[in-house]
Each structure stands twice: as structure tokens, then as C-alpha cells.
TILUMDREN-788184 format. One record per residue (C-alpha): residue number from 1; residue in three letters; y, x, z. Coordinates in nm, 3 decimals. Layout:
N
BAGU  seq  type    north     east       up
BAGU  NUM   ALA        Y        X        Z
...
This chain:
297
BAGU  seq  type    north     east       up
BAGU    1   MET    2.818    1.610   -2.994
BAGU    2   PHE    2.629    1.382   -3.233
BAGU    3   THR    2.855    1.091   -3.329
BAGU    4   LEU    2.805    0.757   -3.501
BAGU    5   GLY    3.011    0.892   -3.789
BAGU    6   ALA    2.768    1.179   -3.831
BAGU    7   LEU    2.478    0.934   -3.830
BAGU    8   THR    2.646    0.732   -4.104
BAGU    9   SER    2.686    1.048   -4.313
BAGU   10   VAL    2.319    1.131   -4.276
BAGU   11   VAL    2.215    0.780   -4.381
BAGU   12   GLY    2.456    0.791   -4.674
BAGU   13   ALA    2.298    1.111   -4.802
BAGU   14   GLN    1.956    0.948   -4.832
BAGU   15   GLY    2.046    0.748   -5.146
BAGU   16   PHE    1.846    0.455   -5.286
BAGU   17   THR    1.620    0.379   -5.580
BAGU   18   THR    1.759    0.051   -5.717
BAGU   19   GLN    2.036    0.011   -5.975
BAGU   20   ASP    2.117   -0.348   -5.867
BAGU   21   PRO    2.501   -0.354   -5.841
BAGU   22   VAL    2.501   -0.593   -5.544
BAGU   23   ILE    2.267   -0.372   -5.343
BAGU   24   ARG    2.465   -0.062   -5.445
BAGU   25   ARG    2.785   -0.227   -5.321
BAGU   26   LEU    2.620   -0.331   -4.994
BAGU   27   TRP    2.501    0.026   -4.947
BAGU   28   ALA    2.840    0.176   -5.026
BAGU   29   LEU    3.028   -0.057   -4.792
BAGU   30   GLY    2.778   -0.004   -4.513
BAGU   31   THR    2.786    0.375   -4.534
BAGU   32   ASP    3.138    0.457   -4.655
BAGU   33   SER    3.339    0.185   -4.481
BAGU   34   SER    3.134    0.117   -4.169
BAGU   35   GLU    3.318    0.013   -3.856
BAGU   36   VAL    3.019    0.073   -3.629
BAGU   37   GLY    3.195    0.356   -3.447
BAGU   38   ARG    3.510    0.158   -3.369
BAGU   39   LEU    3.324   -0.153   -3.255
BAGU   40   ALA    3.067    0.039   -3.052
BAGU   41   GLN    3.337    0.242   -2.878
BAGU   42   VAL    3.507   -0.073   -2.749
BAGU   43   LEU    3.179   -0.221   -2.628
BAGU   44   ALA    3.037    0.095   -2.471
BAGU   45   ASP    3.351    0.260   -2.328
BAGU   46   SER    3.595   -0.021   -2.259
BAGU   47   ILE    3.380   -0.328   -2.189
BAGU   48   GLY    3.063   -0.160   -2.065
BAGU   49   PRO    2.740   -0.333   -1.951
BAGU   50   ARG    2.707   -0.697   -2.051
BAGU   51   LEU    2.439   -0.862   -1.839
BAGU   52   ASN    2.415   -1.240   -1.849
BAGU   53   GLY    2.643   -1.398   -1.592
BAGU   54   THR    2.861   -1.089   -1.540
BAGU   55   THR    3.231   -1.032   -1.598
BAGU   56   GLY    3.129   -0.770   -1.855
BAGU   57   LEU    2.973   -1.040   -2.071
BAGU   58   ASP    3.281   -1.261   -2.024
BAGU   59   GLY    3.502   -0.976   -2.144
BAGU   60   ALA    3.278   -0.904   -2.442
BAGU   61   GLN    3.289   -1.269   -2.548
BAGU   62   ARG    3.669   -1.279   -2.528
BAGU   63   TRP    3.690   -0.959   -2.734
BAGU   64   MET    3.447   -1.100   -2.991
BAGU   65   MET    3.652   -1.417   -3.027
BAGU   66   GLN    3.973   -1.219   -3.074
BAGU   67   THR    3.804   -0.995   -3.332
BAGU   68   TYR    3.671   -1.289   -3.534
BAGU   69   LYS    4.010   -1.458   -3.533
BAGU   70   ALA    4.183   -1.136   -3.638
BAGU   71   TRP    3.950   -1.131   -3.941
BAGU   72   GLY    4.045   -1.491   -4.023
BAGU   73   ILE    3.710   -1.642   -3.925
BAGU   74   PRO    3.724   -1.991   -3.768
BAGU   75   VAL    3.531   -1.965   -3.444
BAGU   76   ARG    3.493   -2.159   -3.121
BAGU   77   THR    3.284   -2.126   -2.807
BAGU   78   GLU    3.034   -2.379   -2.675
BAGU   79   LYS    2.900   -2.409   -2.323
BAGU   80   TYR    2.522   -2.410   -2.313
BAGU   81   GLY    2.418   -2.358   -1.952
BAGU   82   THR    2.468   -2.177   -1.626
BAGU   83   TRP    2.329   -1.853   -1.495
BAGU   84   ARG    2.314   -1.672   -1.164
BAGU   85   GLY    2.619   -1.450   -1.208
BAGU   86   TRP    2.634   -1.106   -1.050
BAGU   87   GLN    2.882   -0.822   -1.034
BAGU   88   ARG    2.816   -0.465   -0.921
BAGU   89   GLY    3.099   -0.311   -0.718
BAGU   90   ALA    3.165    0.028   -0.565
BAGU   91   ALA    2.862    0.209   -0.428
BAGU   92   SER    2.776    0.538   -0.261
BAGU   93   VAL    2.434    0.676   -0.171
BAGU   94   GLU    2.428    0.985    0.050
BAGU   95   LEU    2.163    1.202    0.208
BAGU   96   LEU    2.273    1.272    0.568
BAGU   97   GLU    1.973    1.463    0.705
BAGU   98   PRO    1.839    1.730    0.690
BAGU   99   ARG    2.153    1.819    0.492
BAGU  100   PHE    2.437    1.632    0.327
BAGU  101   ARG    2.421    1.552   -0.042
BAGU  102   SER    2.575    1.279   -0.256
BAGU  103   LEU    2.292    1.125   -0.458
BAGU  104   ASP    2.289    1.003   -0.816
BAGU  105   ALA    2.186    0.640   -0.765
BAGU  106   ARG    2.300    0.283   -0.827
BAGU  107   LEU    2.213   -0.074   -0.748
BAGU  108   MET    1.965   -0.235   -0.983
BAGU  109   ALA    2.080   -0.544   -1.172
BAGU  110   TRP    2.119   -0.859   -0.956
BAGU  111   SER    2.047   -0.662   -0.640
BAGU  112   PRO    2.209   -0.766   -0.313
BAGU  113   GLY    2.457   -0.519   -0.174
BAGU  114   THR    2.520   -0.411    0.184
BAGU  115   LYS    2.759   -0.590    0.415
BAGU  116   ARG    2.848   -0.255    0.571
BAGU  117   PRO    2.730    0.107    0.537
BAGU  118   THR    2.359    0.111    0.618
BAGU  119   VAL    2.188    0.419    0.761
BAGU  120   GLY    1.812    0.461    0.779
BAGU  121   LYS    1.523    0.703    0.747
BAGU  122   VAL    1.353    0.747    0.411
BAGU  123   ILE    0.975    0.706    0.394
BAGU  124   THR    0.709    0.682    0.125
BAGU  125   LEU    0.432    0.430    0.089
BAGU  126   PRO    0.151    0.541    0.323
BAGU  127   GLU   -0.192    0.669    0.232
BAGU  128   ILE   -0.408    0.376    0.335
BAGU  129   ALA   -0.765    0.260    0.298
BAGU  130   ASP   -0.705   -0.094    0.180
BAGU  131   SER   -0.473   -0.396    0.174
BAGU  132   ALA   -0.542   -0.480    0.539
BAGU  133   ALA   -0.432   -0.132    0.642
BAGU  134   PHE   -0.114   -0.169    0.437
BAGU  135   HIS   -0.022   -0.496    0.607
BAGU  136   ALA   -0.094   -0.340    0.946
BAGU  137   TRP    0.144   -0.056    0.858
BAGU  138   LEU    0.432   -0.278    0.739
BAGU  139   PRO    0.606   -0.320    1.080
BAGU  140   GLN    0.663    0.056    1.085
BAGU  141   ALA    0.881    0.025    0.774
BAGU  142   ALA    1.143   -0.197    0.941
BAGU  143   GLY    1.494   -0.054    0.917
BAGU  144   LYS    1.391    0.222    0.675
BAGU  145   PHE    1.444    0.295    0.308
BAGU  146   VAL    1.109    0.298    0.128
BAGU  147   LEU    1.025    0.492   -0.188
BAGU  148   VAL    0.799    0.269   -0.401
BAGU  149   SER    0.783    0.457   -0.734
BAGU  150   THR    0.573    0.760   -0.814
BAGU  151   PRO    0.793    1.073   -0.795
BAGU  152   GLU    0.786    1.330   -1.074
BAGU  153   MET    0.674    1.686   -1.000
BAGU  154   THR    0.951    1.804   -1.230
BAGU  155   CYS    1.218    1.634   -1.438
BAGU  156   ARG    1.203    1.892   -1.716
BAGU  157   THR    1.088    1.753   -2.047
BAGU  158   ASP    0.744    1.842   -2.181
BAGU  159   ALA    0.913    2.007   -2.479
BAGU  160   SER    1.103    2.239   -2.244
BAGU  161   LEU    0.790    2.316   -2.044
BAGU  162   LYS    0.603    2.399   -2.362
BAGU  163   GLN    0.887    2.621   -2.484
BAGU  164   TRP    0.917    2.828   -2.167
BAGU  165   SER    0.560    2.832   -2.033
BAGU  166   SER    0.255    3.028   -2.132
BAGU  167   PRO   -0.028    2.814   -2.273
BAGU  168   GLU   -0.234    2.884   -1.963
BAGU  169   GLY    0.051    2.804   -1.726
BAGU  170   LEU    0.131    2.481   -1.907
BAGU  171   GLU   -0.232    2.369   -1.904
BAGU  172   ARG   -0.255    2.437   -1.530
BAGU  173   PHE    0.065    2.249   -1.458
BAGU  174   LEU   -0.038    1.945   -1.663
BAGU  175   LYS   -0.364    1.922   -1.468
BAGU  176   GLU   -0.178    1.951   -1.137
BAGU  177   ARG    0.071    1.686   -1.244
BAGU  178   LYS   -0.203    1.444   -1.346
BAGU  179   ALA   -0.382    1.490   -1.014
BAGU  180   TYR   -0.056    1.435   -0.825
BAGU  181   MET    0.028    1.120   -1.022
BAGU  182   ASP   -0.326    0.990   -0.972
BAGU  183   THR   -0.295    1.017   -0.593
BAGU  184   TRP    0.016    0.797   -0.604
BAGU  185   THR   -0.154    0.550   -0.836
BAGU  186   VAL   -0.444    0.518   -0.591
BAGU  187   ARG   -0.202    0.484   -0.300
BAGU  188   THR   -0.031    0.192   -0.472
BAGU  189   LYS   -0.350    0.022   -0.591
BAGU  190   ARG   -0.497    0.024   -0.242
BAGU  191   THR   -0.222   -0.209   -0.126
BAGU  192   GLY   -0.377   -0.472   -0.352
BAGU  193   LEU   -0.026   -0.567   -0.470
BAGU  194   SER    0.198   -0.516   -0.772
BAGU  195   GLU    0.524   -0.324   -0.736
BAGU  196   ARG    0.722   -0.648   -0.699
BAGU  197   GLN    0.474   -0.784   -0.446
BAGU  198   ILE    0.498   -0.459   -0.251
BAGU  199   ALA    0.878   -0.490   -0.254
BAGU  200   LYS    0.853   -0.851   -0.132
BAGU  201   ALA    0.624   -0.747    0.153
BAGU  202   LEU    0.863   -0.467    0.249
BAGU  203   GLU    1.157   -0.705    0.234
BAGU  204   ASP    0.978   -0.950    0.464
BAGU  205   ALA    0.906   -0.660    0.701
BAGU  206   GLY    1.279   -0.591    0.738
BAGU  207   VAL    1.330   -0.267    0.548
BAGU  208   ALA    1.682   -0.137    0.490
BAGU  209   GLY    1.626   -0.108    0.117
BAGU  210   VAL    1.381   -0.025   -0.160
BAGU  211   LEU    1.423    0.290   -0.370
BAGU  212   THR    1.280    0.327   -0.719
BAGU  213   SER    1.297    0.567   -1.011
BAGU  214   LEU    1.167    0.515   -1.363
BAGU  215   TRP    1.214    0.838   -1.555
BAGU  216   SER    1.244    0.816   -1.934
BAGU  217   GLU    1.101    1.166   -1.983
BAGU  218   GLY    1.438    1.292   -2.101
BAGU  219   TRP    1.706    1.504   -1.940
BAGU  220   ASN    1.871    1.304   -1.662
BAGU  221   VAL    1.770    0.967   -1.807
BAGU  222   VAL    1.615    0.681   -1.608
BAGU  223   LYS    1.550    0.318   -1.696
BAGU  224   ILE    1.729    0.066   -1.474
BAGU  225   HIS    1.597   -0.290   -1.469
BAGU  226   ASP    1.658   -0.598   -1.257
BAGU  227   ALA    1.615   -0.582   -0.880
BAGU  228   ILE    1.271   -0.618   -0.725
BAGU  229   THR    1.414   -0.763   -0.403
BAGU  230   GLU    1.624   -1.068   -0.317
BAGU  231   ARG    1.765   -1.002    0.031
BAGU  232   VAL    1.784   -0.623    0.065
BAGU  233   PRO    1.919   -0.367   -0.184
BAGU  234   SER    1.707   -0.236   -0.471
BAGU  235   VAL    1.837    0.107   -0.564
BAGU  236   SER    1.750    0.313   -0.872
BAGU  237   VAL    1.767    0.687   -0.798
BAGU  238   SER    1.784    0.967   -1.055
BAGU  239   CYS    1.464    1.159   -1.123
BAGU  240   GLU    1.582    1.478   -0.948
BAGU  241   ASP    1.722    1.308   -0.639
BAGU  242   TYR    1.422    1.076   -0.608
BAGU  243   GLY    1.193    1.376   -0.616
BAGU  244   LEU    1.403    1.543   -0.346
BAGU  245   LEU    1.374    1.241   -0.117
BAGU  246   ALA    0.999    1.217   -0.176
BAGU  247   ARG    0.940    1.584   -0.097
BAGU  248   LEU    1.145    1.568    0.221
BAGU  249   ALA    0.962    1.255    0.337
BAGU  250   GLU    0.615    1.385    0.251
BAGU  251   LYS    0.679    1.719    0.424
BAGU  252   GLY    0.789    1.545    0.743
BAGU  253   GLN    1.149    1.670    0.720
BAGU  254   ALA    1.295    1.333    0.821
BAGU  255   PRO    1.544    1.248    0.544
BAGU  256   VAL    1.816    1.003    0.646
BAGU  257   LEU    2.010    0.801    0.392
BAGU  258   ARG    2.340    0.613    0.402
BAGU  259   LEU    2.395    0.333    0.153
BAGU  260   ASN    2.720    0.147    0.102
BAGU  261   ALA    2.710   -0.087   -0.197
BAGU  262   GLU    2.914   -0.388   -0.305
BAGU  263   ALA    2.764   -0.673   -0.506
BAGU  264   THR    2.876   -1.033   -0.547
BAGU  265   PHE    2.696   -1.337   -0.682
BAGU  266   ARG    2.848   -1.640   -0.854
BAGU  267   LEU    2.748   -1.937   -1.067
BAGU  268   ALA    2.837   -1.832   -1.421
BAGU  269   GLN    2.896   -2.063   -1.717
BAGU  270   LEU    2.739   -1.924   -2.035
BAGU  271   HIS    2.901   -1.965   -2.377
BAGU  272   ARG    2.801   -1.902   -2.734
BAGU  273   ALA    3.015   -1.865   -3.042
BAGU  274   ARG    2.994   -2.095   -3.342
BAGU  275   LEU    3.152   -1.992   -3.670
BAGU  276   ARG    3.141   -2.078   -4.038
BAGU  277   ILE    3.151   -1.806   -4.299
BAGU  278   SER    3.084   -1.791   -4.673
BAGU  279   CYS    2.837   -1.560   -4.844
BAGU  280   CYS    3.114   -1.417   -5.061
BAGU  281   TRP    3.318   -1.335   -4.753
BAGU  282   MET    3.015   -1.161   -4.603
BAGU  283   LEU    2.972   -0.942   -4.908
BAGU  284   ASN    3.337   -0.847   -4.918
BAGU  285   ARG    3.353   -0.771   -4.545
BAGU  286   LEU    2.994   -0.655   -4.487
BAGU  287   PRO    3.078   -0.321   -4.324
BAGU  288   ILE    3.252   -0.515   -4.051
BAGU  289   PHE    3.037   -0.826   -4.029
BAGU  290   ALA    2.700   -0.648   -4.038
BAGU  291   THR    2.790   -0.425   -3.747
BAGU  292   LEU    2.895   -0.695   -3.503
BAGU  293   PRO    2.723   -0.615   -3.173
BAGU  294   ARG    2.460   -0.877   -3.092
BAGU  295   SER    2.517   -0.832   -2.720
BAGU  296   ALA    2.877   -0.946   -2.748
BAGU  297   GLY    2.807   -1.305   -2.837
């Protein structure tokens, strides 16, 4: 496993070209005495995600204040506004038909949850001629989960495909993938709406939820952003499981999904930290001070 300590060692081995003693000391403290690993472990493993208005951010701010005070830095918090707070709770997403499978999925940030387990068929956006046809189709989406992102033909990285494919096979696959992606692009464009506008139209039509997937072109990695709905759940599904749902729906094999997800909203008070610190103190404690996580305060 590649660790932050290993990264520090690699950086330290690069050296530098100046003989300035101040810069040499800054370099030495930053590479030989860095506390990046310790601080990052607390933030990533113990505190976790820190969206504005969440309990994760509250916890990170308390930890930051305690850390500053432990270092002898005078610090205080100041209120500077309110935010729509949100907290993700327990969630399960399961394929019920045509077979059972627990899916790798989660609520998108600031998404509503479900008041009770919700069961519904999974469908894709239809192949339509124009925006009028899309709006005429919308009533058919009521009570269903709708896939709104373009599914991937495979979730293997291009590097892996290149390594294990023949040049001819890879060229053929890339052409097939482009044609497949283009058909979905056309399908979306013909609605005359953006992805968020499509989600709003689906929400108004009474869908059970909106399913998305934004693959990062890496092994089992997807990007998860804020919700694209306000009243029904927005769910981000892993690349593999999203592709499974899309294939089942497109082949007419009637996938059925069950979603049970908790999410709560609150009015959150935002704070910021104010501190005073000398330049000399910064130089003496740089390996600690320079690695303070920005997201904590």
C-alpha cells in the first residue's frame, strides 16, 4: 500500500538547488518531520466527509480548535452565517428482480431520503424524437427509478484494455464504445434539457428516485456530487452496478430495486477560526502548521 510516509520519502529524495539556510530548514522540516500522515488519518478515518452544514464539519472544527490549543495557539471561532445542514444516515440499495443483489450505491450529497423502503422498477431514459415526445413519455416514469447517466460498456481502465487486448481488438472496442456513448448522448440531447432539468422533470412526474453514475475511469472509483433532485432521492451507483441495471432495463428483463435511505436536514450555523501566530513560530513549527487540512476550518 502506498502511504503518505512513502510519498514524503520520495519528495525528500528530490533535493533542491538553493543553499539558502532558511529554505533548507523549511525543506528539512517539511520532509523529515512532517505530520501530514497523522493529521490526515484523523480527518479521513475518524472524522470523515466534511460537507458544509454537516456534523462531520462540526466535528472537524472542534478537532481543529483542540489541535491549535494543544500547540499553544490562541484561537477562537466566529459565526458567519447559516447553511442548509444535511446528514446522511443508513442506506441500502438492493436489486430484487430478476435476481437478488446488494448494490454498491449511496445517496448524493443533500439528497432527500426515503420515509420507508421504496420498491420500484428501473428504467432508462427513452429513445425519443424530440422534447415534446419526452414530455409525453414522462407520466410512464411515475413510481419508477430512472437511470439518467450514460452507462459504461466496461469499467476496466483503458490501460488494462490496452495491456490485455490485441491492437485490432482494442481498436474495434473503442469504436463500439464511442458509438454506444454517442447513442446515449443523442438520447439525452433530444429531451432539450440538461441533466438537472431532466431530473426536475422526472421529479415532477412522480418518479421513485433518480440514479446516476459518474465514473472516474479508474478501478471502482466514481465521482459523487450534490443531489440533482429536491423531493425524491438522488442515488449514485457504482460503475459496475449501474451498468448491470442499464443492461437489464435495456434488454427488457424488468429490474426491480428497493431503496431504504435515511437523510435529515437542519439549519446549520457555520463558524470560522480566527488565530494569531508569529512568523518565527511558523518557521519553528512549519511541519505541523503547513499541513493543517484546509477542509477542517
